[in-house]
N, C-alpha and C positions, 0 to 999 in steps of 0.2 A: 672398430668401427661401430660396434654394438653400443658402446659408450658414448660415441659421438652422436648417434641417432637419439640416444635416450637424452642427452643435453638439448638437442634441436626440439625433441617432444616437450620437454620440459618449459623451455623459453616460449615455444610456440604456445603451449597450453595456457601459460601466465598472460601472454598478450591477448589471446582469445578471451580468457576468462576476465580480465580487466576490462576489455571493451564491452562485453557482455553485461557485465554489471553497470556499467556506464549506460548504455542502451536501455536495458530494463528499468533502471533508475528513473530515467527520464520519460520512459513510456508510462511508467506506473504514477509518476508526477502529474504528466499531462492527462492521463485517464482520470485520475482523482479530481484534479482541477474542473475537467468537464462535467463530471458526476455532481460535484458541489455547485458549481455554476448553475447547470440544469435544475437542482432541487432549489436552489434560492430563487430562481426565477419564478418556478411553478408555485412554490410555497407561500408567496406573498398574500395574494387573496385568502388562501386556506387558514394562514395565521391570523389575519385580520379578523377574519368570521369565526375563529377559534373551532375550526374543523378539525380537531387533533386525529380522529379516525382515518379521514381521507390523506393528511398527513403521513399516518402510520402506514397506510398502504401503499402511498407512493415512496416510502423509503423501503419498505420491505423487499420490493423488486429488485433493489440494487444489490442484494446479498448473492444474488445468481450470478454477479459477473465476477470472473476469475479476479483474485487479488483482494476483492474488497472485503474488509473484516467487519466494518460497522460503519452505520450512519446515526448521527446525532443531531437533532435540531433542538436550539436553545432559544428563549426569548431574550428580549433585551436586558432583563434583569439576571440572565444566566440561569433560568428556571428551566428545567427540560419539558420540551412539549412532545417529542417523539424519539424513541431509539429503537435500535435493533439488537440491545444487549439483553442477555439472560441471565439473572434475573434483574440486575440494576447496574447503572452505570458506573464504571469504575472511577474512583476518586481523582486519579489522575487528569481526566478530562474535566470534573467539575471545578478544577482549581484554574480553568482558562480566564485568562484576562482579555478583554478586547484590545485589538491591534490597531495601530494606524488610523485612529479614529472612524474605523470601519469601512476604510476605503479600498483595501487591496486584499487579496488572496494572502495567506499565511501557510506556509508548509514548514512542518518541524518534525523531528523525530521525537518520539515518546516511548519511555519505557513502561509498558502496561502489564500489570501481574494477569498471568494467564494468557496474554498474547504475546509477550516479547517486544522486540523493538517494532514500532509501527511508524508509517508515515502519515502524520496527521495532518489533513487540508483543511483549513477552516476558511469559509466563505462568508462574508457579511450578506445579510439580507436586507436590502434597501438600505445600503451604506452602514448597516449595523443599526438601524433605527428600530428594527423590530427582531432582531436576532442574528444567529450565526448557525450555519451548517458546518458539521464535522463530519468527513469522510476518512476512514482508516484503511490504509492500503498495507498489506502483508509483506513487509520486507523479508520476511524469511524465505518466500518464494524466490526472491531475487538472490538470496545467499545460496540456496540449494542449487539454483540453475549455474551460480557462479563456481561452486565447489565441483559439480559434476562436469563443468566444462575443463576445470583444472585437473582434476584426479584422473578421469578416463584416459585422456591422451598420455599422461605421464605414464601411467600404468602399462598402457597397450605400448609405449615404445621402451619401456625399461623391463617388462617382464618377458619371459621366454614365450613363444607364440601360443602353446597350449596351456598357459596360466593366464593369458592376457583377458580382461573384460570382453574385448570384442569377439573371444572365442567362446566364452560363457554365455554373454550377453547380446548376440548378434542382433542388430536392427538395423 
């Protein structure tokens, strides 16, 4: 009986974990695209007037949003205008090549030293004529939620009640 309950807990947690991963990935993609589009729209005049300090102030506020790791704005020659990295932009982002003639948002997975796997969302500014905005979303938070959703029910279903995570960490 306990074995059957444990098996049901494992199958249920795998199903929930996979669905959670899908939903969170879609949510982060949508959030990152909305942020990158907002910046690319508001940055046009600032970039054309070479107002880098206002561009910097604009992008800094996005680091307060859960899941946002970085924001990078480059001009049409791939020169950095503003960024939220300390102290410098990682080389993996400096190798960016414009895409689709600057017409579409590009979402790609990148391995960035010090950040791990990142969902990099690149949005052209004025169809790429004056530059691109990059927004990095933290894939690690998705993985953490996925594993939490997988492991806690499994342990709750397979361990004796006095050892289960629910008894140790009730919430």
